[in-house]
MOPAC internal coordinates of N, CA, C and O (Angstrom, degrees):
PM7 1SCF
backbone

  N    0.0000 0     0.00 0     0.00 0    0    0    0
  C    1.4320 1     0.00 0     0.00 0    1    0    0
  C    1.4481 1   111.35 1     0.00 0    2    1    0
  O    1.2310 1   119.24 1   149.09 1    3    2    1
  N    1.2765 1   119.05 1   -30.91 1    3    2    1
  C    1.4868 1   121.41 1   177.76 1    5    3    2
  C    1.4911 1   118.92 1    83.89 1    6    5    3
  O    1.2310 1   121.27 1  -161.05 1    7    6    5
  N    1.3668 1   115.17 1    18.95 1    7    6    5
  C    1.5106 1   116.20 1  -177.22 1    9    7    6
  C    1.5791 1   106.38 1  -154.16 1   10    9    7
  O    1.2310 1   122.42 1   -19.66 1   11   10    9
  N    1.3099 1   112.97 1   160.34 1   11   10    9
  C    1.4897 1   117.32 1   171.87 1   13   11   10
  C    1.4234 1   113.82 1  -109.35 1   14   13   11
  O    1.2310 1   118.99 1   -33.53 1   15   14   13
  N    1.3412 1   119.52 1   146.47 1   15   14   13
  C    1.3735 1   122.00 1  -177.09 1   17   15   14
  C    1.5681 1   108.50 1   -69.04 1   18   17   15
  O    1.2310 1   120.08 1   141.94 1   19   18   17
  N    1.3446 1   117.46 1   -38.06 1   19   18   17
  C    1.3856 1   119.77 1   178.63 1   21   19   18
  C    1.5347 1   109.74 1  -139.56 1   22   21   19
  O    1.2310 1   119.92 1   -39.46 1   23   22   21
  N    1.2420 1   117.76 1   140.54 1   23   22   21
  C    1.4678 1   121.06 1  -179.88 1   25   23   22
  C    1.5740 1   107.72 1  -132.75 1   26   25   23
  O    1.2310 1   122.03 1   -50.59 1   27   26   25
  N    1.3910 1   113.71 1   129.41 1   27   26   25
  C    1.4902 1   117.83 1   176.96 1   29   27   26
  C    1.4712 1   110.08 1  -114.73 1   30   29   27
  O    1.2310 1   121.31 1   -49.32 1   31   30   29
  N    1.3332 1   115.11 1   130.68 1   31   30   29
  C    1.4813 1   121.93 1   172.78 1   33   31   30
  C    1.5007 1   106.30 1  -125.53 1   34   33   31
  O    1.2310 1   121.98 1   -75.84 1   35   34   33
  N    1.3647 1   113.82 1   104.16 1   35   34   33
  C    1.5012 1   115.33 1  -176.94 1   37   35   34
  C    1.4266 1   106.95 1    65.30 1   38   37   35
  O    1.2310 1   118.61 1    43.52 1   39   38   37
  N    1.3401 1   120.25 1  -136.48 1   39   38   37
  C    1.4215 1   120.94 1  -179.02 1   41   39   38
  C    1.5826 1   118.89 1   -80.75 1   42   41   39
  O    1.2310 1   123.05 1   173.80 1   43   42   41
  N    1.3849 1   111.76 1    -6.20 1   43   42   41
  C    1.4446 1   117.72 1  -175.98 1   45   43   42
  C    1.4763 1   112.96 1   -88.06 1   46   45   43
  O    1.2310 1   117.04 1   -48.28 1   47   46   45
  N    1.2856 1   123.23 1   131.72 1   47   46   45
  C    1.4283 1   128.48 1   174.84 1   49   47   46
  C    1.5513 1   110.82 1  -121.03 1   50   49   47
  O    1.2310 1   119.82 1   -52.22 1   51   50   49
  N    1.3131 1   117.95 1   127.78 1   51   50   49
  C    1.4312 1   121.71 1   173.35 1   53   51   50
  C    1.5338 1   105.88 1  -114.76 1   54   53   51
  O    1.2310 1   119.37 1   -52.60 1   55   54   53
  N    1.2906 1   118.81 1   127.40 1   55   54   53
  C    1.4624 1   125.34 1   169.82 1   57   55   54
  C    1.5080 1   111.21 1  -105.61 1   58   57   55
  O    1.2310 1   121.62 1   -52.01 1   59   58   57
  N    1.3102 1   114.50 1   127.99 1   59   58   57
  C    1.4906 1   124.42 1  -175.84 1   61   59   58
  C    1.4420 1   106.92 1   -69.16 1   62   61   59
  O    1.2310 1   120.70 1   -13.78 1   63   62   61
  N    1.2785 1   116.26 1   166.22 1   63   62   61
  C    1.4923 1   121.81 1   175.78 1   65   63   62
  C    1.5145 1   111.50 1   -56.45 1   66   65   63
  O    1.2310 1   123.52 1   -53.27 1   67   66   65
  N    1.3990 1   110.85 1   126.73 1   67   66   65
  C    1.3896 1   118.11 1  -171.78 1   69   67   66
  C    1.6351 1   105.85 1  -127.70 1   70   69   67
  O    1.2310 1   125.12 1   -46.73 1   71   70   69
  N    1.3544 1   107.76 1   133.27 1   71   70   69
  C    1.4547 1   116.75 1  -177.47 1   73   71   70
  C    1.5672 1   111.51 1  -123.61 1   74   73   71
  O    1.2310 1   121.56 1     3.71 1   75   74   73
  N    1.2505 1   114.62 1  -176.29 1   75   74   73
  C    1.4671 1   124.22 1  -178.81 1   77   75   74
  C    1.6260 1   109.10 1   -94.87 1   78   77   75
  O    1.2310 1   121.26 1  -113.12 1   79   78   77
  N    1.3547 1   115.19 1    66.88 1   79   78   77
  C    1.4158 1   119.09 1   179.07 1   81   79   78
  C    1.5281 1   107.53 1  -122.32 1   82   81   79
  O    1.2310 1   119.51 1   -40.47 1   83   82   81
  N    1.3147 1   118.54 1   139.53 1   83   82   81
  C    1.5042 1   125.56 1   179.17 1   85   83   82
  C    1.5823 1   106.54 1   -73.52 1   86   85   83
  O    1.2310 1   121.42 1   -17.55 1   87   86   85
  N    1.2797 1   114.88 1   162.45 1   87   86   85
  C    1.5610 1   118.96 1   177.12 1   89   87   86
  C    1.5386 1   106.52 1   -56.03 1   90   89   87
  O    1.2310 1   118.18 1   152.61 1   91   90   89
  N    1.3149 1   121.08 1   -27.39 1   91   90   89
  C    1.4163 1   123.11 1  -175.71 1   93   91   90
  C    1.5318 1   109.59 1   -83.76 1   94   93   91
  O    1.2310 1   117.94 1   177.11 1   95   94   93
  N    1.2621 1   121.53 1    -2.89 1   95   94   93
  C    1.4739 1   124.17 1   176.88 1   97   95   94
  C    1.5365 1   110.92 1    95.75 1   98   97   95
  O    1.2310 1   117.22 1  -175.07 1   99   98   97
  N    1.2977 1   122.90 1     4.93 1   99   98   97
  C    1.5069 1   124.13 1  -173.16 1  101   99   98
  C    1.6038 1   107.17 1   -87.85 1  102  101   99
  O    1.2310 1   121.73 1   -44.12 1  103  102  101
  N    1.3359 1   114.30 1   135.88 1  103  102  101
  C    1.4300 1   115.99 1   177.63 1  105  103  102
  C    1.4683 1   108.21 1   -75.20 1  106  105  103
  O    1.2310 1   122.55 1   -54.82 1  107  106  105
  N    1.3605 1   112.71 1   125.18 1  107  106  105
  C    1.4629 1   118.31 1   175.00 1  109  107  106
  C    1.4654 1   117.76 1   -85.33 1  110  109  107
  O    1.2310 1   116.73 1   -39.40 1  111  110  109
  N    1.3061 1   123.83 1   140.60 1  111  110  109
  C    1.4078 1   127.72 1   174.36 1  113  111  110
  C    1.5679 1   110.29 1    60.49 1  114  113  111
  O    1.2310 1   122.03 1  -125.04 1  115  114  113
  N    1.3811 1   113.71 1    54.96 1  115  114  113
  C    1.4210 1   117.20 1  -179.83 1  117  115  114
  C    1.5946 1   111.69 1   -59.60 1  118  117  115
  O    1.2310 1   121.64 1   -41.85 1  119  118  117
  N    1.3124 1   114.47 1   138.15 1  119  118  117
  C    1.4503 1   119.94 1   178.37 1  121  119  118
  C    1.5726 1   119.44 1    75.18 1  122  121  119
  O    1.2310 1   122.35 1  -176.15 1  123  122  121
  N    1.4302 1   113.11 1     3.85 1  123  122  121
  C    1.4590 1   119.72 1   179.84 1  125  123  122
  C    1.5312 1   109.89 1  -119.27 1  126  125  123
  O    1.2310 1   120.57 1   -81.87 1  127  126  125
  N    1.3017 1   116.52 1    98.13 1  127  126  125
  C    1.4871 1   118.42 1  -175.32 1  129  127  126
  C    1.5506 1   108.84 1   -66.22 1  130  129  127
  O    1.2310 1   118.50 1   141.30 1  131  130  129
  N    1.2500 1   120.46 1   -38.70 1  131  130  129
  C    1.4743 1   123.34 1   176.23 1  133  131  130
  C    1.4901 1   112.87 1   -53.52 1  134  133  131
  O    1.2310 1   119.86 1   124.87 1  135  134  133
  N    1.2931 1   117.88 1   -55.13 1  135  134  133
  C    1.4490 1   123.95 1  -177.92 1  137  135  134
  C    1.4690 1   112.72 1   -67.76 1  138  137  135
  O    1.2310 1   119.86 1   143.15 1  139  138  137
  N    1.3577 1   117.88 1   -36.85 1  139  138  137
  C    1.4821 1   122.11 1   176.21 1  141  139  138
  C    1.4712 1   107.01 1   -62.26 1  142  141  139
  O    1.2310 1   119.00 1   131.48 1  143  142  141
  N    1.3412 1   119.51 1   -48.52 1  143  142  141
  C    1.4617 1   120.92 1   177.94 1  145  143  142
  C    1.5027 1   113.82 1   -59.37 1  146  145  143
  O    1.2310 1   118.21 1   137.91 1  147  146  145
  N    1.3358 1   121.01 1   -42.09 1  147  146  145
  C    1.3999 1   122.59 1  -179.62 1  149  147  146
  C    1.5366 1   107.26 1   -63.71 1  150  149  147
  O    1.2310 1   120.42 1   137.60 1  151  150  149
  N    1.3527 1   116.80 1   -42.40 1  151  150  149
  C    1.5046 1   120.32 1  -177.29 1  153  151  150
  C    1.5740 1   106.76 1   -65.37 1  154  153  151
  O    1.2310 1   119.14 1   135.97 1  155  154  153
  N    1.2390 1   119.24 1   -44.03 1  155  154  153
  C    1.5097 1   122.17 1  -177.51 1  157  155  154
  C    1.5063 1   111.67 1   -62.01 1  158  157  155
  O    1.2310 1   122.26 1   137.66 1  159  158  157
  N    1.2982 1   113.29 1   -42.34 1  159  158  157
  C    1.5325 1   122.64 1   179.83 1  161  159  158
  C    1.4736 1   107.35 1   -66.77 1  162  161  159
  O    1.2310 1   117.51 1   143.14 1  163  162  161
  N    1.3170 1   122.35 1   -36.86 1  163  162  161
  C    1.4479 1   125.22 1   175.01 1  165  163  162
  C    1.5648 1   111.71 1   -60.62 1  166  165  163
  O    1.2310 1   122.39 1   134.01 1  167  166  165
  N    1.3001 1   113.04 1   -45.99 1  167  166  165
  C    1.4804 1   118.87 1   179.05 1  169  167  166
  C    1.5038 1   110.82 1   -69.30 1  170  169  167
  O    1.2310 1   119.94 1   143.53 1  171  170  169
  N    1.2941 1   117.72 1   -36.47 1  171  170  169
  C    1.4426 1   124.03 1   175.02 1  173  171  170
  C    1.5466 1   114.98 1   -63.14 1  174  173  171
  O    1.2310 1   122.15 1   139.19 1  175  174  173
  N    1.3659 1   113.49 1   -40.81 1  175  174  173
  C    1.4234 1   121.76 1  -177.31 1  177  175  174
  C    1.5670 1   106.56 1   -71.72 1  178  177  175
  O    1.2310 1   119.55 1   146.12 1  179  178  177
  N    1.3406 1   118.47 1   -33.88 1  179  178  177
  C    1.4746 1   119.83 1   179.12 1  181  179  178
  C    1.6115 1   107.52 1   -74.05 1  182  181  179
  O    1.2310 1   118.44 1   146.96 1  183  182  181
  N    1.2894 1   120.58 1   -33.04 1  183  182  181
  C    1.3818 1   122.82 1   176.44 1  185  183  182
  C    1.5673 1   114.74 1   -64.69 1  186  185  183
  O    1.2310 1   122.01 1   142.54 1  187  186  185
  N    1.3809 1   113.76 1   -37.46 1  187  186  185
  C    1.3241 1   120.24 1   173.38 1  189  187  186
  C    1.5295 1   115.24 1   -63.78 1  190  189  187
  O    1.2310 1   121.60 1   139.28 1  191  190  189
  N    1.3390 1   114.53 1   -40.72 1  191  190  189
  C    1.4525 1   122.68 1   176.61 1  193  191  190
  C    1.5454 1   110.24 1   -59.08 1  194  193  191
  O    1.2310 1   121.38 1   136.41 1  195  194  193
  N    1.3483 1   114.96 1   -43.59 1  195  194  193
  C    1.4926 1   118.31 1  -178.47 1  197  195  194
  C    1.4925 1   112.91 1   -62.34 1  198  197  195
  O    1.2310 1   116.66 1   163.22 1  199  198  197
  N    1.4079 1   123.96 1   -16.78 1  199  198  197
  C    1.3380 1   124.32 1   174.91 1  201  199  198
  C    1.4971 1   115.09 1  -111.81 1  202  201  199
  O    1.2310 1   120.86 1  -162.59 1  203  202  201
  N    1.3483 1   115.96 1    17.41 1  203  202  201
  C    1.4960 1   123.12 1   177.59 1  205  203  202
  C    1.5051 1   112.78 1    77.00 1  206  205  203
  O    1.2310 1   119.62 1  -148.82 1  207  206  205
  N    1.3636 1   118.33 1    31.18 1  207  206  205
  C    1.4661 1   121.18 1   177.06 1  209  207  206
  C    1.5173 1   110.80 1  -123.45 1  210  209  207
  O    1.2310 1   119.40 1   -10.48 1  211  210  209
  N    1.2471 1   118.75 1   169.52 1  211  210  209
  C    1.4780 1   123.01 1  -177.88 1  213  211  210
  C    1.6050 1   107.58 1  -140.42 1  214  213  211
  O    1.2310 1   122.26 1   -16.83 1  215  214  213
  N    1.3062 1   113.29 1   163.17 1  215  214  213
  C    1.5170 1   115.63 1   179.96 1  217  215  214
  C    1.5470 1   113.54 1   -50.56 1  218  217  215
  O    1.2310 1   120.54 1   146.32 1  219  218  217
  N    1.3749 1   116.58 1   -33.68 1  219  218  217
  C    1.4964 1   118.76 1  -176.13 1  221  219  218
  C    1.4636 1   110.97 1   -70.75 1  222  221  219
  O    1.2310 1   117.45 1   171.24 1  223  222  221
  N    1.4234 1   122.46 1    -8.76 1  223  222  221
  C    1.3950 1   124.85 1   175.60 1  225  223  222
  C    1.4880 1   110.84 1   -87.77 1  226  225  223
  O    1.2310 1   120.72 1   168.48 1  227  226  225
  N    1.3131 1   116.22 1   -11.52 1  227  226  225
  C    1.4784 1   117.00 1  -178.77 1  229  227  226
  C    1.4558 1   116.18 1   -64.90 1  230  229  227
  O    1.2310 1   118.41 1   -53.31 1  231  230  229
  N    1.2917 1   120.64 1   126.69 1  231  230  229
  C    1.5118 1   125.50 1   178.25 1  233  231  230
  C    1.5182 1   112.98 1  -105.63 1  234  233  231
  O    1.2310 1   119.54 1   159.24 1  235  234  233
  N    1.3055 1   118.48 1   -20.76 1  235  234  233
  C    1.4515 1   121.51 1  -177.32 1  237  235  234
  C    1.5668 1   109.75 1  -151.99 1  238  237  235
  O    1.2310 1   122.16 1   -36.31 1  239  238  237
  N    1.3379 1   113.46 1   143.69 1  239  238  237
  C    1.4067 1   117.88 1   167.60 1  241  239  238
  C    1.5360 1   110.03 1  -130.61 1  242  241  239
  O    1.2310 1   121.32 1   -25.47 1  243  242  241
  N    1.2566 1   115.08 1   154.53 1  243  242  241
  C    1.5015 1   122.00 1   174.83 1  245  243  242
  C    1.5003 1   108.29 1  -132.86 1  246  245  243
  O    1.2310 1   122.02 1   -58.76 1  247  246  245
  N    1.3509 1   113.73 1   121.24 1  247  246  245
  C    1.4777 1   121.62 1  -173.48 1  249  247  246
  C    1.5553 1   105.32 1  -116.62 1  250  249  247
  O    1.2310 1   121.98 1   -55.54 1  251  250  249
  N    1.3390 1   113.81 1   124.46 1  251  250  249
  C    1.3911 1   124.75 1   174.54 1  253  251  250
  C    1.5135 1   109.61 1  -106.18 1  254  253  251
  O    1.2310 1   119.96 1   -56.63 1  255  254  253
  N    1.4150 1   117.68 1   123.37 1  255  254  253
  C    1.5076 1   120.53 1  -176.73 1  257  255  254
  C    1.5461 1   102.40 1  -122.21 1  258  257  255
  O    1.2310 1   123.40 1   -25.94 1  259  258  257
  N    1.3186 1   111.10 1   154.06 1  259  258  257
  C    1.4888 1   117.74 1   176.92 1  261  259  258
  C    1.5209 1   109.68 1   -89.19 1  262  261  259
  O    1.2310 1   119.54 1   170.32 1  263  262  261
  N    1.2494 1   118.48 1    -9.68 1  263  262  261
  C    1.4661 1   125.24 1   179.21 1  265  263  262
  C    1.5060 1   111.90 1  -152.43 1  266  265  263
  O    1.2310 1   120.22 1   -78.80 1  267  266  265
  N    1.3410 1   117.18 1   101.20 1  267  266  265
  C    1.4724 1   123.61 1  -174.63 1  269  267  266
  C    1.5075 1   109.87 1   -59.35 1  270  269  267
  O    1.2310 1   117.08 1   162.95 1  271  270  269
  N    1.2743 1   123.16 1   -17.05 1  271  270  269
  C    1.4697 1   122.87 1   173.18 1  273  271  270
  C    1.5263 1   113.87 1   -66.99 1  274  273  271
  O    1.2310 1   120.45 1   169.48 1  275  274  273
  N    1.2404 1   116.74 1   -10.52 1  275  274  273
  C    1.5127 1   126.50 1   176.57 1  277  275  274
  C    1.4802 1   109.36 1   -82.45 1  278  277  275
  O    1.2310 1   117.75 1   175.00 1  279  278  277
  N    1.3301 1   121.89 1    -5.00 1  279  278  277
  C    1.4152 1   123.87 1  -165.17 1  281  279  278
  C    1.5670 1   112.26 1   -57.45 1  282  281  279
  O    1.2310 1   118.94 1   148.31 1  283  282  281
  N    1.3627 1   119.63 1   -31.69 1  283  282  281
  C    1.4623 1   122.68 1  -175.37 1  285  283  282
  C    1.5838 1   107.69 1   -67.31 1  286  285  283
  O    1.2310 1   119.82 1   136.00 1  287  286  285
  N    1.3986 1   117.96 1   -44.00 1  287  286  285
  C    1.4530 1   120.16 1   177.55 1  289  287  286
  C    1.5529 1   111.95 1   -66.68 1  290  289  287
  O    1.2310 1   121.13 1   140.22 1  291  290  289
  N    1.2769 1   115.44 1   -39.78 1  291  290  289
  C    1.4051 1   119.49 1   179.54 1  293  291  290
  C    1.6189 1   112.35 1   -66.32 1  294  293  291
  O    1.2310 1   123.43 1   135.55 1  295  294  293
  N    1.3359 1   111.03 1   -44.45 1  295  294  293
  C    1.5424 1   118.45 1   176.42 1  297  295  294
  C    1.3983 1   112.13 1   -61.65 1  298  297  295
  O    1.2310 1   117.87 1   139.97 1  299  298  297
  N    1.3710 1   121.65 1   -40.03 1  299  298  297
  C    1.5014 1   125.62 1  -179.85 1  301  299  298
  C    1.5344 1   107.35 1   -63.66 1  302  301  299
  O    1.2310 1   117.72 1   136.19 1  303  302  301
  N    1.2508 1   121.95 1   -43.81 1  303  302  301
  C    1.4106 1   123.81 1  -175.38 1  305  303  302
  C    1.6407 1   108.49 1   -72.08 1  306  305  303
  O    1.2310 1   121.45 1   139.10 1  307  306  305
  N    1.2832 1   114.83 1   -40.90 1  307  306  305
  C    1.4945 1   120.76 1   175.93 1  309  307  306
  C    1.4980 1   109.79 1   -63.75 1  310  309  307
  O    1.2310 1   120.25 1   139.08 1  311  310  309
  N    1.2789 1   117.12 1   -40.92 1  311  310  309
  C    1.4929 1   118.64 1   179.68 1  313  311  310
  C    1.4753 1   112.11 1   -68.32 1  314  313  311
  O    1.2310 1   118.26 1   155.51 1  315  314  313
  N    1.3695 1   120.92 1   -24.49 1  315  314  313
  C    1.4977 1   119.36 1   178.05 1  317  315  314
  C    1.4265 1   111.89 1   -72.17 1  318  317  315
  O    1.2310 1   118.92 1   155.95 1  319  318  317
  N    1.2822 1   119.66 1   -24.05 1  319  318  317
  C    1.4526 1   128.69 1   177.46 1  321  319  318
  C    1.6101 1   112.47 1   -86.28 1  322  321  319
  O    1.2310 1   123.22 1   131.34 1  323  322  321
  N    1.3095 1   111.44 1   -48.66 1  323  322  321
  C    1.4921 1   122.13 1  -165.41 1  325  323  322
  C    1.4991 1   114.63 1  -110.98 1  326  325  323
  O    1.2310 1   118.94 1  -175.25 1  327  326  325
  N    1.3247 1   119.63 1     4.75 1  327  326  325
  C    1.4997 1   120.15 1  -177.32 1  329  327  326
  C    1.5362 1   113.39 1   -54.10 1  330  329  327
  O    1.2310 1   119.48 1   138.94 1  331  330  329
  N    1.2480 1   118.59 1   -41.06 1  331  330  329
  C    1.4535 1   121.39 1  -174.22 1  333  331  330
  C    1.5480 1   111.43 1   -89.86 1  334  333  331
  O    1.2310 1   122.93 1   170.33 1  335  334  333
  N    1.3523 1   112.00 1    -9.67 1  335  334  333
  C    1.5124 1   116.94 1  -175.48 1  337  335  334
  C    1.5468 1   110.12 1   -98.86 1  338  337  335
  O    1.2310 1   121.70 1   141.78 1  339  338  337
  N    1.2598 1   114.36 1   -38.22 1  339  338  337
  C    1.4588 1   126.20 1   179.50 1  341  339  338
  C    1.4935 1   115.40 1    48.94 1  342  341  339
  O    1.2310 1   119.32 1  -118.46 1  343  342  341
  N    1.3129 1   118.90 1    61.54 1  343  342  341
  C    1.4912 1   126.35 1   175.94 1  345  343  342
  C    1.4776 1   109.16 1   -66.34 1  346  345  343
  O    1.2310 1   119.99 1   -33.33 1  347  346  345
  N    1.3543 1   117.62 1   146.67 1  347  346  345
  C    1.4324 1   118.23 1   163.56 1  349  347  346
  C    1.5286 1   113.02 1   -50.07 1  350  349  347
  O    1.2310 1   118.35 1   -42.31 1  351  350  349
  N    1.2725 1   120.75 1   137.69 1  351  350  349
  C    1.5169 1   121.18 1  -177.56 1  353  351  350
  C    1.5036 1   112.58 1  -143.81 1  354  353  351
  O    1.2310 1   121.60 1   -37.04 1  355  354  353
  N    1.3393 1   114.55 1   142.96 1  355  354  353
  C    1.4562 1   122.79 1   171.55 1  357  355  354
  C    1.4659 1   107.99 1  -119.38 1  358  357  355
  O    1.2310 1   119.46 1   -31.80 1  359  358  357
  N    1.3858 1   118.63 1   148.20 1  359  358  357
  C    1.4052 1   124.06 1   167.72 1  361  359  358
  C    1.5388 1   108.25 1  -127.31 1  362  361  359
  O    1.2310 1   121.34 1   -51.27 1  363  362  361
  N    1.3092 1   115.05 1   128.73 1  363  362  361
  C    1.4463 1   120.62 1  -171.32 1  365  363  362
  C    1.5065 1   106.43 1  -129.02 1  366  365  363
  O    1.2310 1   120.15 1   -48.68 1  367  366  365
  N    1.3905 1   117.31 1   131.32 1  367  366  365
  C    1.4332 1   117.58 1   174.84 1  369  367  366
  C    1.5891 1   108.18 1   -87.49 1  370  369  367
  O    1.2310 1   123.03 1   -43.88 1  371  370  369
  N    1.3352 1   111.79 1   136.12 1  371  370  369
  C    1.4660 1   120.59 1  -176.36 1  373  371  370
  C    1.5714 1   106.56 1  -123.32 1  374  373  371
  O    1.2310 1   119.72 1   -27.78 1  375  374  373
  N    1.3149 1   118.15 1   152.22 1  375  374  373
  C    1.3737 1   124.31 1  -177.88 1  377  375  374
  C    1.5656 1   112.47 1   -63.25 1  378  377  375
  O    1.2310 1   120.37 1   142.12 1  379  378  377
  N    1.3303 1   116.90 1   -37.88 1  379  378  377
  C    1.4405 1   123.63 1   175.97 1  381  379  378
  C    1.4841 1   109.09 1  -167.12 1  382  381  379
  O    1.2310 1   124.80 1   -12.86 1  383  382  381
  N    1.2940 1   108.40 1   167.14 1  383  382  381
  C    1.6120 1   118.83 1   175.20 1  385  383  382
  C    1.4126 1   107.60 1  -110.89 1  386  385  383
  O    1.2310 1   120.05 1    -6.27 1  387  386  385
  N    1.3340 1   117.50 1   173.73 1  387  386  385
  C    1.4512 1   121.27 1  -173.95 1  389  387  386
  C    1.5325 1   117.91 1   -59.08 1  390  389  387
  O    1.2310 1   122.21 1   142.10 1  391  390  389
  N    1.2871 1   113.37 1   -37.90 1  391  390  389
  C    1.5007 1   116.94 1  -177.03 1  393  391  390
  C    1.5931 1   107.04 1  -115.84 1  394  393  391
  O    1.2310 1   120.11 1   -51.38 1  395  394  393
  N    1.3321 1   117.40 1   128.62 1  395  394  393
  C    1.4196 1   119.92 1   177.59 1  397  395  394
  C    1.4138 1   112.73 1   -54.68 1  398  397  395
  O    1.2310 1   118.77 1   -37.48 1  399  398  397
  N    1.3465 1   119.95 1   142.52 1  399  398  397
  C    1.4648 1   124.51 1  -179.35 1  401  399  398
  C    1.5151 1   111.30 1    96.36 1  402  401  399
  O    1.2310 1   118.66 1   159.82 1  403  402  401
  N    1.2484 1   120.17 1   -20.18 1  403  402  401
  C    1.5381 1   123.27 1   173.30 1  405  403  402
  C    1.5480 1   107.22 1   -73.63 1  406  405  403
  O    1.2310 1   123.53 1   -48.24 1  407  406  405
  N    1.4067 1   110.84 1   131.76 1  407  406  405
  C    1.4675 1   120.00 1  -178.21 1  409  407  406
  C    1.5537 1   108.99 1  -104.79 1  410  409  407
  O    1.2310 1   120.99 1   153.48 1  411  410  409
  N    1.3895 1   115.71 1   -26.52 1  411  410  409
  C    1.4855 1   117.72 1  -175.12 1  413  411  410
  C    1.4692 1   110.69 1  -140.47 1  414  413  411
  O    1.2310 1   120.10 1   -18.87 1  415  414  413
  N    1.3310 1   117.41 1   161.13 1  415  414  413
  C    1.4244 1   127.03 1   170.69 1  417  415  414
  C    1.5035 1   108.84 1  -149.74 1  418  417  415
  O    1.2310 1   118.80 1   -42.26 1  419  418  417
  N    1.2754 1   119.89 1   137.74 1  419  418  417
  C    1.4056 1   127.97 1  -174.20 1  421  419  418
  C    1.5445 1   114.66 1  -125.65 1  422  421  419
  O    1.2310 1   121.66 1   -50.12 1  423  422  421
  N    1.2490 1   114.43 1   129.88 1  423  422  421
  C    1.5206 1   120.96 1   167.42 1  425  423  422
  C    1.4667 1   113.04 1  -112.72 1  426  425  423
  O    1.2310 1   119.74 1   -23.42 1  427  426  425
  N    1.2645 1   118.09 1   156.58 1  427  426  425
  C    1.4747 1   118.22 1   179.85 1  429  427  426
  C    1.5869 1   107.87 1  -146.21 1  430  429  427
  O    1.2310 1   123.58 1   -23.89 1  431  430  429
  N    1.3849 1   110.75 1   156.11 1  431  430  429
  C    1.3891 1   119.93 1   174.35 1  433  431  430
  C    1.5011 1   105.30 1  -127.38 1  434  433  431
  O    1.2310 1   119.88 1   -47.88 1  435  434  433
  N    1.3205 1   117.84 1   132.12 1  435  434  433
  C    1.5191 1   121.97 1   179.68 1  437  435  434
  C    1.5617 1   107.14 1  -125.63 1  438  437  435
  O    1.2310 1   122.80 1   -25.91 1  439  438  437
  N    1.2649 1   112.24 1   154.09 1  439  438  437
  C    1.4637 1   119.70 1   172.39 1  441  439  438
  C    1.5732 1   105.71 1  -130.64 1  442  441  439
  O    1.2310 1   124.59 1   -58.48 1  443  442  441
  N    1.3729 1   108.79 1   121.52 1  443  442  441
  C    1.4704 1   117.51 1  -178.84 1  445  443  442
  C    1.5265 1   108.74 1  -100.72 1  446  445  443
  O    1.2310 1   121.28 1   -75.46 1  447  446  445
  N    1.3499 1   115.15 1   104.54 1  447  446  445
  C    1.3910 1   121.20 1  -179.82 1  449  447  446
  C    1.4749 1   110.81 1   -69.81 1  450  449  447
  O    1.2310 1   119.98 1   -23.32 1  451  450  449
  N    1.3391 1   117.64 1   156.68 1  451  450  449
  C    1.4414 1   126.79 1   178.68 1  453  451  450
  C    1.6135 1   103.63 1   -58.98 1  454  453  451
  O    1.2310 1   121.11 1   -48.39 1  455  454  453
  N    1.2494 1   115.49 1   131.61 1  455  454  453
  C    1.4728 1   120.63 1   173.84 1  457  455  454
  C    1.4350 1   111.59 1   -78.26 1  458  457  455
  O    1.2310 1   120.10 1   180.00 1  459  458  457

């Protein structure tokens, strides 16, 4: 593939665009922005853990949606993970994502402070 899901350089962690796709490449939860967001956030959280970070270290998220009218479903799922953390966040409507059927893609930046 030529990229990493998450890269950590010192305390800084960048998580690449993460979607609701199975390891086999199948879109999970077609047509459901809430469940796609929950799935993507689960994958994102696992990627953070692989580099020694956790959701509470996230300082920024960027959410790409194919229909901005889905914002409430996306925001509800995002809030279930980040409500107590309150990272800076952007939501941007895009014409399409890489795989047909995907409704959302999420990137994150985390900062792992010295313990």
